[in-house]
Structure formats: structure tokens, C-alpha cells
C-alpha positions as a Markdown table, in Angstrom:
| # | Residue | x | y | z |
|---|---|---|---|---|
| 1 | Unk | 16.1 | 38.0 | 86.6 |
| 2 | Unk | 18.3 | 36.5 | 83.8 |
| 3 | Unk | 16.2 | 37.2 | 80.8 |
| 4 | Unk | 15.7 | 40.8 | 82.2 |
| 5 | Unk | 19.3 | 41.4 | 82.7 |
| 6 | Unk | 19.9 | 40.0 | 79.0 |
| 7 | Unk | 17.2 | 42.3 | 77.5 |
| 8 | Unk | 18.7 | 45.4 | 79.3 |
| 9 | Unk | 22.4 | 44.5 | 77.5 |
| 10 | Unk | 20.6 | 44.3 | 74.3 |
| 11 | Unk | 18.8 | 47.6 | 74.6 |
| 12 | Unk | 22.1 | 49.4 | 75.7 |
| 13 | Unk | 23.9 | 47.7 | 72.9 |
| 14 | Unk | 21.1 | 48.8 | 70.6 |
| 15 | Unk | 21.5 | 52.3 | 71.8 |
| 16 | Unk | 25.4 | 52.5 | 71.4 |
| 17 | Unk | 25.1 | 51.6 | 67.7 |
| 18 | Unk | 22.8 | 54.5 | 67.4 |
| 19 | Unk | 24.6 | 58.0 | 66.5 |
| 20 | Unk | 24.6 | 60.3 | 69.5 |
| 21 | Unk | 26.3 | 63.7 | 69.7 |
| 22 | Unk | 27.5 | 62.7 | 73.1 |
| 23 | Unk | 30.6 | 61.2 | 73.6 |
| 24 | Unk | 30.0 | 57.9 | 75.4 |
| 25 | Unk | 32.6 | 55.8 | 77.7 |
| 26 | Unk | 34.2 | 53.0 | 76.3 |
| 27 | Unk | 31.2 | 50.5 | 76.9 |
| 28 | Unk | 30.9 | 47.8 | 74.0 |
| 29 | Unk | 34.1 | 49.6 | 72.3 |
| 30 | Unk | 35.1 | 46.5 | 70.9 |
| 31 | Unk | 31.9 | 45.4 | 69.4 |
| 32 | Unk | 31.4 | 49.1 | 68.0 |
| 33 | Unk | 34.7 | 48.7 | 66.4 |
| 34 | Unk | 33.8 | 45.6 | 64.7 |
| 35 | Unk | 30.2 | 46.9 | 63.6 |
| 36 | Unk | 32.1 | 49.9 | 62.3 |
| 37 | Unk | 34.3 | 47.8 | 60.2 |
| 38 | Unk | 31.6 | 45.5 | 58.6 |
| 39 | Unk | 29.8 | 48.7 | 57.4 |
| 40 | Unk | 32.7 | 49.9 | 55.8 |
| 41 | Unk | 33.4 | 46.6 | 54.0 |
| 42 | Unk | 29.9 | 46.5 | 52.9 |
| 43 | Unk | 30.1 | 49.9 | 51.5 |
| 44 | Unk | 33.3 | 49.1 | 49.7 |
| 45 | Unk | 31.9 | 46.1 | 47.8 |
| 46 | Unk | 28.8 | 48.2 | 46.4 |
| 47 | Unk | 28.8 | 49.3 | 43.0 |
| 48 | Unk | 29.5 | 53.0 | 42.0 |
| 49 | Unk | 27.0 | 55.4 | 40.8 |
| 50 | Unk | 28.0 | 54.8 | 37.1 |
| 51 | Unk | 27.7 | 50.8 | 37.3 |
| 52 | Unk | 24.3 | 51.2 | 38.9 |
| 53 | Unk | 23.1 | 53.4 | 36.0 |
| 54 | Unk | 24.5 | 51.0 | 33.5 |
| 55 | Unk | 22.6 | 48.1 | 34.9 |
| 56 | Unk | 19.3 | 50.5 | 35.2 |
| 57 | Unk | 19.4 | 51.2 | 31.8 |
| 58 | Unk | 20.2 | 47.5 | 30.5 |
| 59 | Unk | 17.1 | 46.3 | 32.4 |
| 60 | Unk | 15.1 | 49.0 | 31.2 |
| 61 | Unk | 15.9 | 48.0 | 27.6 |
| 62 | Unk | 15.2 | 44.4 | 27.9 |
| 63 | Unk | 11.8 | 45.3 | 29.5 |
| 64 | Unk | 11.0 | 47.3 | 26.7 |
| 65 | Unk | 11.8 | 44.9 | 23.8 |
| 66 | Unk | 9.9 | 42.1 | 25.6 |
| 67 | Unk | 6.9 | 44.6 | 25.7 |
| 68 | Unk | 7.0 | 45.7 | 22.0 |
| 69 | Unk | 7.4 | 41.9 | 20.8 |
| 70 | Unk | 3.7 | 40.1 | 20.8 |
| 71 | Unk | 3.3 | 36.8 | 21.9 |
| 72 | Unk | 2.7 | 33.8 | 19.6 |
| 73 | Unk | -0.1 | 32.3 | 19.9 |
| 74 | Unk | -0.1 | 28.4 | 20.0 |
| 75 | Unk | -1.6 | 26.6 | 16.7 |
| 76 | Unk | -1.3 | 23.2 | 16.1 |
| 77 | Unk | 1.0 | 22.1 | 13.1 |
| 78 | Unk | -0.3 | 20.6 | 9.8 |
| 79 | Unk | 1.1 | 17.4 | 10.1 |
| 80 | Unk | -0.6 | 17.1 | 13.9 |
| 81 | Unk | -3.8 | 17.8 | 12.2 |
| 82 | Unk | -3.3 | 15.4 | 9.3 |
| 83 | Unk | -2.4 | 12.6 | 11.6 |
| 84 | Unk | -5.7 | 13.3 | 13.7 |
| 85 | Unk | -7.7 | 13.2 | 10.4 |
| 86 | Unk | -6.2 | 9.9 | 9.4 |
| 87 | Unk | -6.8 | 8.4 | 12.6 |
| 88 | Unk | -10.6 | 9.2 | 12.8 |
| 89 | Unk | -11.3 | 8.2 | 9.5 |
| 90 | Unk | -9.6 | 4.8 | 10.5 |
| 91 | Unk | -11.7 | 4.4 | 13.6 |
| 92 | Unk | -14.7 | 5.6 | 11.9 |
| 93 | Unk | -14.1 | 3.2 | 8.9 |
| 94 | Unk | -13.5 | 0.1 | 11.2 |
| 95 | Unk | -16.3 | 0.9 | 13.2 |
| 96 | Unk | -18.7 | 1.0 | 9.9 |
| 97 | Unk | -17.2 | -2.1 | 8.5 |
| 98 | Unk | -18.3 | -3.9 | 11.9 |
| 99 | Unk | -21.7 | -2.5 | 11.8 |
| 100 | Unk | -22.3 | -3.5 | 8.2 |
| 101 | Unk | -21.4 | -7.1 | 8.5 |
| 102 | Unk | -25.2 | -8.0 | 8.8 |
| 103 | Unk | -26.4 | -5.2 | 6.6 |
| 104 | Unk | -28.6 | -6.5 | 3.6 |
| 105 | Unk | -29.3 | -5.2 | 0.1 |
| 106 | Unk | -31.3 | -1.7 | 1.0 |
| 107 | Unk | -29.7 | -1.3 | 4.3 |
| 108 | Unk | -27.8 | 2.2 | 4.4 |
| 109 | Unk | -24.6 | 0.4 | 5.6 |
| 110 | Unk | -24.9 | -2.1 | 2.5 |
| 111 | Unk | -22.7 | -0.1 | 0.5 |
| 112 | Unk | -19.9 | -0.2 | 3.3 |
| 113 | Unk | -20.3 | -4.0 | 3.2 |
| 114 | Unk | -19.7 | -4.2 | -0.5 |
| 115 | Unk | -16.7 | -1.8 | -0.4 |
| 116 | Unk | -15.2 | -3.6 | 2.1 |
| 117 | Unk | -15.2 | -6.7 | 0.2 |
| 118 | Unk | -13.6 | -5.0 | -2.8 |
| 119 | Unk | -11.1 | -3.8 | -0.4 |
| 120 | Unk | -10.5 | -7.5 | 0.6 |
| 121 | Unk | -10.6 | -8.7 | -2.9 |
| 122 | Unk | -7.7 | -6.3 | -4.0 |
| 123 | Unk | -5.5 | -7.5 | -1.1 |
| 124 | Unk | -6.0 | -11.1 | -2.4 |
| 125 | Unk | -3.0 | -12.2 | -4.8 |
| 126 | Unk | -3.3 | -15.0 | -7.4 |
| 127 | Unk | -5.9 | -15.8 | -10.0 |
| 128 | Unk | -7.2 | -18.9 | -8.4 |
| 129 | Unk | -7.4 | -17.1 | -4.8 |
| 130 | Unk | -9.4 | -14.2 | -6.3 |
| 131 | Unk | -11.7 | -16.8 | -7.9 |
| 132 | Unk | -12.3 | -18.4 | -4.4 |
| 133 | Unk | -13.3 | -14.8 | -3.1 |
| 134 | Unk | -15.5 | -14.2 | -5.7 |
| 135 | Unk | -17.3 | -17.3 | -5.1 |
| 136 | Unk | -17.4 | -16.7 | -1.3 |
| 137 | Unk | -19.1 | -13.2 | -1.9 |
| 138 | Unk | -21.6 | -15.1 | -4.0 |
| 139 | Unk | -22.3 | -17.4 | -1.2 |
| 140 | Unk | -22.9 | -14.4 | 0.9 |
| 141 | Unk | -25.4 | -13.0 | -1.5 |
| 142 | Unk | -27.2 | -16.6 | -1.4 |
| 143 | Unk | -27.7 | -15.8 | 2.5 |
| 144 | Unk | -29.0 | -12.0 | 2.0 |
| 145 | Unk | -31.6 | -13.8 | -0.6 |
| 146 | Unk | -32.7 | -15.9 | 1.9 |
| 147 | Unk | -33.1 | -13.2 | 4.5 |
| 148 | Unk | -34.8 | -11.0 | 2.5 |
| 149 | Unk | -37.3 | -13.4 | 2.0 |
| 150 | Unk | -37.8 | -13.7 | 5.9 |
| 151 | Unk | -38.1 | -10.0 | 6.0 |
| 152 | Unk | -40.4 | -9.4 | 3.2 |
| 153 | Unk | -38.2 | -7.2 | 1.2 |
| 154 | Unk | -39.1 | -5.0 | -1.8 |
| 155 | Unk | -38.5 | -6.3 | -5.4 |
| 156 | Unk | -35.3 | -3.7 | -5.8 |
| 157 | Unk | -33.6 | -5.1 | -3.0 |
| 158 | Unk | -33.9 | -8.6 | -4.6 |
| 159 | Unk | -32.8 | -7.5 | -7.8 |
| 160 | Unk | -29.8 | -5.7 | -6.0 |
| 161 | Unk | -29.0 | -8.9 | -4.3 |
| 162 | Unk | -28.9 | -10.6 | -7.5 |
| 163 | Unk | -27.1 | -8.5 | -9.6 |
| 164 | Unk | -24.4 | -8.4 | -6.8 |
| 165 | Unk | -24.6 | -12.1 | -6.9 |
| 166 | Unk | -24.0 | -12.5 | -10.8 |
| 167 | Unk | -21.3 | -10.3 | -10.8 |
| 168 | Unk | -19.5 | -12.3 | -8.1 |
| 169 | Unk | -20.4 | -15.8 | -9.6 |
| 170 | Unk | -19.5 | -14.8 | -13.2 |
| 171 | Unk | -16.0 | -13.5 | -12.0 |
| 172 | Unk | -15.1 | -16.3 | -10.0 |
| 173 | Unk | -16.3 | -19.3 | -12.2 |
| 174 | Unk | -14.7 | -17.4 | -15.3 |
| 175 | Unk | -11.2 | -17.1 | -13.5 |
| 176 | Unk | -11.2 | -20.6 | -11.9 |
| 177 | Unk | -12.1 | -22.2 | -15.2 |
| 178 | Unk | -9.1 | -20.3 | -16.9 |
| 179 | Unk | -6.8 | -21.3 | -14.4 |
| 180 | Unk | -7.9 | -24.9 | -14.4 |
| 181 | Unk | -8.0 | -25.6 | -17.9 |
| 182 | Unk | -4.6 | -23.6 | -18.5 |
| 183 | Unk | -2.6 | -26.8 | -17.6 |
| 184 | Unk | -5.3 | -29.5 | -17.5 |
| 185 | Unk | -4.9 | -30.4 | -13.9 |
| 186 | Unk | -7.9 | -28.7 | -12.5 |
| 187 | Unk | -10.6 | -31.4 | -12.9 |
| 188 | Unk | -11.0 | -31.4 | -9.0 |
| 189 | Unk | -11.4 | -27.6 | -9.1 |
| 190 | Unk | -14.0 | -27.6 | -11.6 |
| 191 | Unk | -15.8 | -30.4 | -9.7 |
| 192 | Unk | -15.6 | -28.5 | -6.5 |
| 193 | Unk | -17.5 | -25.5 | -8.2 |
| 194 | Unk | -20.1 | -27.8 | -9.7 |
| 195 | Unk | -20.8 | -29.2 | -6.3 |
| 196 | Unk | -21.0 | -25.5 | -4.7 |
| 197 | Unk | -23.4 | -24.5 | -7.4 |
| 198 | Unk | -25.5 | -27.5 | -6.6 |
| 199 | Unk | -25.5 | -26.7 | -3.0 |
| 200 | Unk | -26.5 | -23.0 | -3.5 |
| 201 | Unk | -29.3 | -24.4 | -5.6 |
| 202 | Unk | -30.8 | -26.6 | -2.8 |
| 203 | Unk | -30.3 | -23.6 | -0.6 |
| 204 | Unk | -32.5 | -21.4 | -2.8 |
| 205 | Unk | -35.2 | -24.2 | -3.1 |
| 206 | Unk | -35.5 | -24.8 | 0.6 |
| 207 | Unk | -36.6 | -20.8 | 0.7 |
| 208 | Unk | -38.7 | -21.0 | -2.1 |
| 209 | Unk | -41.8 | -21.4 | -0.2 |
| 210 | Unk | -41.0 | -18.3 | 1.8 |
| 211 | Unk | -40.4 | -16.1 | -1.3 |
| 212 | Unk | -43.3 | -13.5 | -2.3 |
| 213 | Unk | -44.7 | -13.5 | -5.7 |
| 214 | Unk | -42.8 | -10.4 | -6.9 |
| 215 | Unk | -39.5 | -12.0 | -6.0 |
| 216 | Unk | -39.8 | -15.4 | -7.8 |
| 217 | Unk | -38.5 | -14.1 | -11.0 |
| 218 | Unk | -35.3 | -13.2 | -9.1 |
| 219 | Unk | -34.9 | -16.4 | -7.3 |
| 220 | Unk | -35.5 | -18.2 | -10.9 |
| 221 | Unk | -32.9 | -16.1 | -12.4 |
| 222 | Unk | -30.4 | -17.3 | -9.5 |
| 223 | Unk | -31.3 | -20.9 | -10.4 |
| 224 | Unk | -30.7 | -20.5 | -13.8 |
| 225 | Unk | -27.4 | -19.0 | -13.4 |
| 226 | Unk | -26.6 | -21.7 | -10.9 |
| 227 | Unk | -27.8 | -24.4 | -13.7 |
| 228 | Unk | -25.3 | -22.8 | -16.2 |
| 229 | Unk | -22.6 | -22.8 | -14.1 |
| 230 | Unk | -23.1 | -26.7 | -13.6 |
| 231 | Unk | -23.5 | -27.2 | -17.1 |
| 232 | Unk | -20.3 | -25.2 | -18.0 |
| 233 | Unk | -18.1 | -27.0 | -15.2 |
| 234 | Unk | -19.5 | -30.4 | -16.4 |
| 235 | Unk | -18.4 | -29.7 | -20.2 |
| 236 | Unk | -15.2 | -28.7 | -19.1 |
| 237 | Unk | -14.5 | -31.8 | -16.6 |
| 238 | Unk | -15.5 | -34.2 | -19.5 |
| 239 | Unk | -12.7 | -32.4 | -21.8 |
| 240 | Unk | -10.0 | -32.4 | -19.1 |
| 241 | Unk | -8.3 | -35.5 | -20.5 |
| 242 | Unk | -8.3 | -34.6 | -24.4 |
| 243 | Unk | -5.8 | -32.5 | -26.3 |
| 244 | Unk | -8.4 | -29.8 | -27.0 |
| 245 | Unk | -10.2 | -28.7 | -23.8 |
| 246 | Unk | -11.7 | -25.5 | -25.0 |
| 247 | Unk | -12.6 | -23.7 | -28.3 |
| 248 | Unk | -10.3 | -21.0 | -27.8 |
| 249 | Unk | -13.5 | -18.5 | -27.2 |
| 250 | Unk | -15.2 | -17.3 | -23.9 |
| 251 | Unk | -18.2 | -15.8 | -22.5 |
| 252 | Unk | -19.2 | -14.4 | -19.1 |
| 253 | Unk | -18.7 | -17.9 | -17.5 |
| 254 | Unk | -15.2 | -18.2 | -19.2 |
| 255 | Unk | -13.8 | -20.6 | -21.5 |
| 256 | Unk | -16.1 | -22.6 | -23.6 |
| 257 | Unk | -15.8 | -26.5 | -23.9 |
| 258 | Unk | -14.5 | -27.9 | -27.0 |
| 259 | Unk | -17.6 | -30.1 | -28.9 |
| 260 | Unk | -15.4 | -31.8 | -31.2 |
| 261 | Unk | -14.0 | -35.6 | -31.0 |
| 262 | Unk | -11.9 | -36.3 | -27.9 |
| 263 | Unk | -8.4 | -37.2 | -28.6 |
| 264 | Unk | -6.8 | -38.5 | -25.2 |
| 265 | Unk | -4.0 | -37.2 | -23.8 |
| 266 | Unk | -1.2 | -39.6 | -23.0 |
| 267 | Unk | -0.8 | -40.2 | -19.1 |
| 268 | Unk | 3.1 | -38.6 | -18.3 |
| 269 | Unk | 5.3 | -40.9 | -16.6 |
| 270 | Unk | 5.8 | -40.3 | -12.8 |
| 271 | Unk | 9.7 | -40.7 | -12.8 |
| 272 | Unk | 10.2 | -44.2 | -13.9 |
| 273 | Unk | 11.2 | -45.4 | -17.6 |
| 274 | Unk | 8.4 | -45.8 | -20.0 |
| 275 | Unk | 7.3 | -49.3 | -20.7 |
| 276 | Unk | 7.6 | -50.1 | -24.3 |
| 277 | Unk | 7.9 | -53.6 | -25.6 |
| 278 | Unk | 11.0 | -54.2 | -27.1 |
| 279 | Unk | 11.2 | -57.7 | -29.0 |
| 280 | Unk | 14.0 | -58.8 | -31.3 |
| 281 | Unk | 12.9 | -59.1 | -35.1 |
| 282 | Unk | 12.2 | -62.6 | -36.2 |
| 283 | Unk | 14.1 | -64.0 | -39.2 |
| 284 | Unk | 10.5 | -63.6 | -41.3 |
| 285 | Unk | 10.2 | -60.7 | -43.5 |
| 286 | Unk | 8.6 | -57.7 | -42.0 |
| 287 | Unk | 5.5 | -56.0 | -43.5 |
| 288 | Unk | 4.5 | -53.8 | -41.3 |
| 289 | Unk | 6.0 | -50.4 | -39.9 |
| 290 | Unk | 8.2 | -50.1 | -36.7 |
| 291 | Unk | 7.5 | -47.1 | -34.6 |
| 292 | Unk | 10.5 | -45.4 | -33.2 |
| 293 | Unk | 9.2 | -42.4 | -31.6 |
| 294 | Unk | 5.9 | -41.6 | -29.6 |
| 295 | Unk | 2.6 | -43.5 | -30.2 |
| 296 | Unk | -0.7 | -42.1 | -31.2 |
| 297 | Unk | -3.1 | -41.7 | -28.2 |
| 298 | Unk | -5.8 | -44.0 | -28.3 |
| 299 | Unk | -8.9 | -42.7 | -29.9 |
| 300 | Unk | -12.3 | -44.4 | -30.9 |
| 301 | Unk | -11.5 | -44.2 | -34.5 |
| 302 | Unk | -9.2 | -47.1 | -36.0 |
| 303 | Unk | -6.4 | -45.6 | -38.3 |
| 304 | Unk | -5.7 | -47.7 | -41.3 |
| 305 | Unk | -2.6 | -47.0 | -43.5 |
| 306 | Unk | -3.3 | -44.3 | -46.1 |
| 307 | Unk | -6.4 | -43.2 | -44.6 |
| 308 | Unk | -6.7 | -39.6 | -42.9 |
| 309 | Unk | -6.0 | -39.1 | -39.4 |
| 310 | Unk | -9.1 | -38.7 | -37.0 |
| 311 | Unk | -10.2 | -34.7 | -36.5 |
| 312 | Unk | -11.0 | -33.6 | -32.9 |
| 313 | Unk | -10.2 | -30.2 | -33.5 |
| 314 | Unk | -6.6 | -30.4 | -33.1 |
| 315 | Unk | -4.3 | -32.7 | -34.8 |
| 316 | Unk | -2.5 | -35.4 | -32.9 |
| 317 | Unk | 1.3 | -35.6 | -32.7 |
| 318 | Unk | 2.7 | -37.2 | -35.7 |
| 319 | Unk | 4.0 | -40.8 | -35.8 |
| 320 | Unk | 7.6 | -41.1 | -36.3 |
| 321 | Unk | 8.2 | -44.6 | -38.0 |
| 322 | Unk | 10.0 | -46.4 | -40.8 |
| 323 | Unk | 8.7 | -47.5 | -44.2 |
| 324 | Unk | 7.7 | -51.0 | -44.9 |
| 325 | Unk | 10.3 | -53.0 | -46.1 |
| 326 | Unk | 10.1 | -56.5 | -47.7 |
| 327 | Unk | 14.0 | -57.3 | -46.9 |
| 328 | Unk | 15.1 | -59.2 | -44.0 |
| 329 | Unk | 16.1 | -57.4 | -40.9 |
| 330 | Unk | 19.7 | -58.4 | -39.3 |
| 331 | Unk | 19.7 | -59.4 | -36.1 |
| 332 | Unk | 20.0 | -56.7 | -33.3 |
| 333 | Unk | 23.0 | -57.1 | -31.3 |
| 334 | Unk | 22.6 | -54.3 | -28.8 |
| 335 | Unk | 19.4 | -53.0 | -27.7 |
| 336 | Unk | 19.3 | -49.3 | -26.5 |
| 337 | Unk | 16.5 | -47.6 | -24.3 |
| 338 | Unk | 13.9 | -45.1 | -25.9 |
| 339 | Unk | 14.2 | -41.8 | -24.9 |
| 340 | Unk | 11.9 | -40.7 | -21.8 |
| 341 | Unk | 8.5 | -39.3 | -22.9 |
| 342 | Unk | 8.4 | -35.7 | -21.9 |
| 343 | Unk | 5.0 | -33.9 | -22.1 |
| 344 | Unk | 5.1 | -30.0 | -21.7 |
| 345 | Unk | 1.6 | -28.4 | -20.8 |
| 346 | Unk | 0.2 | -26.3 | -23.2 |
| 347 | Unk | 1.5 | -22.5 | -23.4 |
| 348 | Unk | -2.4 | -21.0 | -23.9 |
| 349 | Unk | -5.6 | -22.5 | -22.9 |
| 350 | Unk | -7.1 | -24.6 | -25.4 |
| 351 | Unk | -4.1 | -25.8 | -27.4 |
| 352 | Unk | -2.4 | -29.0 | -27.3 |
| 353 | Unk | 0.3 | -30.0 | -24.8 |
| 354 | Unk | 4.0 | -30.4 | -26.4 |
| 355 | Unk | 5.4 | -34.0 | -26.4 |
| 356 | Unk | 9.0 | -34.7 | -26.7 |
| 357 | Unk | 10.6 | -38.0 | -26.9 |
């Protein structure tokens, strides 16, 4: 009953809102007055005809402009393409280097392996470090020769391995010999290279039974080259204590050792004062010269007054002394310490050091 009564009231109010030519009674008078006021308020806030036309024209103009302007298609920028290409190249290069670690001469990736070694050599600084890098690559070539013997490779592959081995070996030995003989302090480095060459020759001798007949010549060339390295390093080691270490000439294995007489170099002092015999002259007459400068380095030949000095390729340092006297020397009242002996390494390979003192 309640809902039916409320529904009837709503229907009567709706009929009261509808326009009617018949005058109605005062039912819903207040409500109808409120509805009329709201309608007038809404009509007063609406834009007039001129304003509506202006808004319509502005909207239509914007729509026409948007339709006439073509839409730009998205295209990647040049910088993005270059960056993507570089990233792809780096990834492929790294993958190729990883796959080429075990490549042998004749394999498609062997060239990539050699290119990686060249890059590593270019990133190495210092002549001695570069020489060690060359010898490391030469060791890799010896290993590859043994693997080629196990796989029964062709003679061309053996020859490729030998050429790469010879190139790295000559470059490494030449650079290391030049550094070792520049100041005369590379005896141990040369001895290490000699031992390395002996070990590589032993490795090749162990692989000799597996070498086919067509590759025996290549293995012989490798052993001959290693023998030359041992001979060269031995000759340089023997001359490391001489004034003249090299002849000044070089070949594919570096500086050539000198062949003349070896004049020993003096051992530089290690911080203490030089030990020189200082004795007071006796009352007897002196007939021998007294040395006041540096002494001659020890030599196999015995120099006599008036005889020419021994020649070993480079003239030894001169002896500064006094002429023989036959008069009695007065007694020395004060003794002064001789100046220290200073030895400066040679500026160029093969030249003697500069001795000051």
C-alpha cells in the first residue's frame, strides 16, 4: 500500500509538470514554482546563438587542419641504427674470438684467431712486454704443429704454421735482444730465451714420430730456427760483461754479438766507497807511475809501458797518471779520498759505458 501511494504521488507530480491548457488547482504549487525557476536559470546560463556559431566554426576549423596535415610515420634515428650495428658487431666479434681459440691453420676461424692476437699485441705497451707476447704466440704455433701432426693435416697447413711461428719468433727475439744489450743488464732475460728455445725444440722432437713425411721438412726448419736462437742468445750472454757486446749490426734475430777480444767492464760500486789501496810513499825513489784516475779493466793481455793497448773492438778507458820521476817525493801530510767511480750505461747498443771518476 505504501509503495502504491508513493507511485501515485510521483505520477501526479509528473502530470503536473507537463503543460496543460486547463488551469489546475494549487496542488504542487511550490514544487512547480521551484521547477520553473530552475528552468529559467538554466536558460539564462546557456550561450547565445552568436557564441554557439563561433564555437562551432572554431571546432570545424581545427578538424579540417588536423585532417589536412599528414601523420608522420615513426622512423628510427641514425644514431640508434649506428649504436645497434656496433653492438651487433661487438657481439659477433666476441663470439668469433671465443670459437677461434682452438682453431688450427687451415680452419675458417684461424684468421680470426690471428687477428685477435694482433689486437692483443697492439694493446701491449713496452718493447720487452711486446717481445714476451711474440714468444707467447710462437709457443702457440709449436702447439698447433703438434696438433696438426695428430690430425694428419696438409703440407700447406704446416707451412702456414711455420711462417707464423718464424714471424713471431724473429720479432720477439730481436726486440728482447735489443732491450737486453742496451744497458748490459739483460743476461737473465737472454738466458731465459735460450732455455725457452731448448724446451720448444724438445717438444718438437717428441712429436717427430707422428709427423708425416711431407711435413718433416717444416719440422726441420722449425728446429733449425730454434737452434739459431740458442746460438744467438749464447753469444750475447758471453759478451754481456764486455765493453763491446754487439757489432752494431743486426739481422732478423736482432743484434749480432761482437767477436773481438773481450775487455771486461768494471763492476760498478754498490753504494760504498771504492776500495783503493792508499799507501804512503817510501823514502826511496819511485820509478813507476802512480795512477790518479780510474784503473784499466782486467784483460787477458798484459800491457807494458810503450806497447800499444789491446784492441777488442773498442778502446778501453784511458789511464790518467803521472810521468815517472826520479826525485824523492815529499811525505804526504794529508790523505784525500778518491772520487767515487760512476759508470753510466751506454746510450746506444754496442757502445761502451761512460766511466766518470
